[in-house]
C-alpha positions as CSV (number, residue, x, y, z in Angstrom):
1,M,-0.2,0.1,0.0
2,A,2.7,2.3,0.6
3,R,4.1,2.0,-2.9
4,R,0.5,3.0,-4.2
5,T,1.0,6.1,-2.3
6,E,4.4,6.9,-3.2
7,K,3.1,6.4,-7.1
8,S,-0.1,8.4,-6.3
9,E,1.9,11.2,-4.4
10,L,4.7,11.1,-7.6
11,D,2.0,11.3,-10.1
12,Q,0.9,14.0,-8.7
13,A,4.5,16.0,-8.2
14,L,4.8,15.4,-11.8
15,E,1.4,16.4,-13.0
16,D,1.9,20.3,-10.8
17,I,5.3,20.5,-12.5
18,A,4.0,19.7,-15.9
19,D,1.1,22.3,-15.2
20,A,3.9,25.1,-14.0
21,K,6.1,24.2,-17.2
22,S,2.6,24.6,-19.4
23,T,1.9,27.9,-17.8
24,L,5.8,29.0,-18.2
25,E,6.4,27.7,-21.6
26,E,2.6,29.4,-22.8
27,A,4.0,33.0,-21.6
28,Y,7.3,32.8,-23.1
29,T,6.8,34.5,-26.2
30,P,8.3,37.3,-27.9
31,E,5.2,39.4,-28.0
32,S,4.8,38.6,-23.9
33,S,4.9,42.0,-21.8
34,R,6.6,42.3,-18.4
35,E,3.3,42.3,-16.6
36,D,2.2,38.8,-18.6
37,L,5.9,36.9,-17.5
38,A,5.6,37.8,-14.0
39,A,1.8,36.6,-13.7
40,A,3.2,33.4,-15.5
41,V,5.9,33.1,-12.9
42,G,3.5,33.4,-10.1
43,S,1.0,31.6,-11.2
44,A,3.8,28.5,-11.4
45,L,5.3,29.3,-8.0
46,E,1.4,29.0,-6.6
47,T,1.2,25.7,-8.4
48,L,4.5,24.6,-7.2
49,E,4.0,25.9,-3.8
50,A,0.4,24.5,-3.3
51,Y,2.1,21.1,-4.0
52,E,4.5,21.5,-0.9
53,A,1.8,22.9,1.2
54,A,0.0,19.6,0.6
55,E,2.7,17.6,1.2
56,E,3.9,19.4,4.5
57,E,-0.1,19.0,5.8
58,E,0.1,15.2,4.9
59,E,3.0,14.7,6.7
60,D,1.8,16.3,9.6
61,D,-1.5,14.7,10.1
62,F,0.9,11.3,9.3
63,N,2.9,12.3,12.4
64,G,-0.3,13.5,14.8
65,Q,0.5,17.0,14.7
66,D,-2.1,19.6,13.4
């Protein structure tokens, strides 16, 4: 069962990385403004930080902390 959890966590991490990469690739065009690029970087960071926060919350729950 632990393997299944690890696999699902890895799958989620890879999906989040792919989403962040896609956001950045879509914004990276010659006509992109500085504002567009900053928004894309912010969105990509939010995606990655949300995953990180969920991981930390799961670890706290697993360790019996609130």
